[in-house]
N, C-alpha and C positions, 0 to 999 in steps of 0.2 A: 191109297191114301192112308197115312199112318195116324195113330191116335193124336199126336201133336197137331197135325194139320186139321183134324176134325174139331179142335177147340174153337171157341169163339173169341173175338177180340177182347171181350170182357174177361175171359179166362186168362188170356195171355197177359193182360194188363196187371194181373196179380203177381206176375214175375218181375215186373219193372222195378229197378232200384234194389234188387236182391242179388246176392252172390249165389251163383248156381253152378252145378256140374252138369254138362250136357254130354250124353253118350250118343254118338252118331254111328252110322253104318261102319262096318269093318272095325268095330271096337275103338274108334277114335274118341278121345275124351277132351273136352274143352271146359275150362273154368274161367269165370269172369262175372262181372256185374252186368246185369241186363239193362241196356240203354233203352231198347225198344224191340218190338216184334212186328215185322211187316205183316199187315192184315191180309195181303193178297197171297204171298208165297209162304207165310208162316216162318220165314227166316228170322233167326235170332241175331241181334247185334249185341256183342259183348265188349266190355271195356275192362282192361287190366292196367294196373299201375305199377310196372316194374320199378324197383328202387333206382333212383337217380336217372331215370329215363323218362321220355315223354310217354303219354298214355298210348296204349296199343289197342286198336279196334279190330275185332274179329267178327266174321259173319259165319253162321252155321246155317246152311240151306235147310229150309223147312222140310223138304222131302227126305233129308238124311237124318233127321232127329228121331232117335228111338226112345230116349228117356231124358227127363229134365228133373233134377233134384235140387231143391232149395237148400243151400248150406248156411246162409246167414241173412238176416234182415239188414237193410241199409239204414244207418242212423242219419241224422240231419247233415252231418259233415259229408258223408258219402253221397247223399242226394245232391248237395250243393256242388260237389266236385263233378258229379256226372252231368249236372245241368250246365256247367261251365264249359264242357268239352266242345260243344259246337257253337257256343255263344261267341260272337265277335268280341275281341278285346275291348273295343270301344264301349261295350255295354256293361262294363264293370259297374258295380253299384257305387254311386257317388252320393255323399250326404248332400242335403240341400245347401249347406255352407260351401262344400266343394264345387257344386254346380254354379253357385253364385260367383265364386272366385274364378272359375273357368270362363264364365260368360264375361265378367268384367275385364279379365286379362285379354281375352280375344277382342272385345270391343275397343279397349284402349289401343291395342296393337293395330287394329284396322284404322282407327282414327289417326294414329301416328303416321300411317301410310296413306293418308288423305283419301280414305274410302268412306263415303257417307254411310253411317250406321246409326240405327236407333233401336229402341226396344218396343215390342208390341205385345199384345195379349193382356189378359186380365192381370197376371202377376208380373208382366214384363219379362217373361222367361225366354221369349223368342226374339232373336236379333233380326233386324230387317236391314238389308244392305241395298241402298239406293231405291228402296221401294219395289224392287223387282226380284229379290232373293231373300229367303228366310233361312235361319240356322236355329235348329231346335237343340235342346239339351241332349247329350252332353257336349255339344258344340264341336263336333269333328266334321271331316269332309263328307261322311256318309249322311250327316244330318242336314246338309245344304239342300235346298229345294228351290227350283225356278223353272219357269216355262221357257226361258231363254237359255238354250244349251251352251252358247258361247260364254255368257256370263257365269253360268253354273260351273262350267269346266275351269274357268280362270279363278273363280273364288275358291273352288275346291282345292286347286293347286296352291293358292296362297295359304289356305288354312292348313293344308298338309305340310307345307314348308314351315309355317309357324309352329306347328306341333312337333315337327322333327327337331327344331331348334330348342324346344322346351325339354326334350328328353336327354 
């Protein structure tokens, strides 16, 4: 077991959101922003942002790590960029006004298509379809919930089609 593998998860956490250089066996070197460290295998997940390309994710297996050097602290921009890597696009931050606009537009569209819809909850943020399905903010297919799988599937398809037309 190497020194890196002997560290605790709290030690590894101090590397998250930092630019590091990892020296691994056979003098392989890796550079990137630490997304996370697997607490079981001590493997490091690195993200790099090549110009004009999508983000690249690399894994350095814990048993191969020989040395980890912190090159730079991550600022708030870097931390946000790293946090968005695995966040679904639907979870982009929407202002309360944007959420209200999305809710009202979807509600109007559902009503136009003769689907009974209302608002529920303290702030009226949840849409209720025919009393058997709810749609939570930000009002996408993933936010639909119902115990009736047939209704769930159909309404998710409608919402997906509606959103596709919006883009």
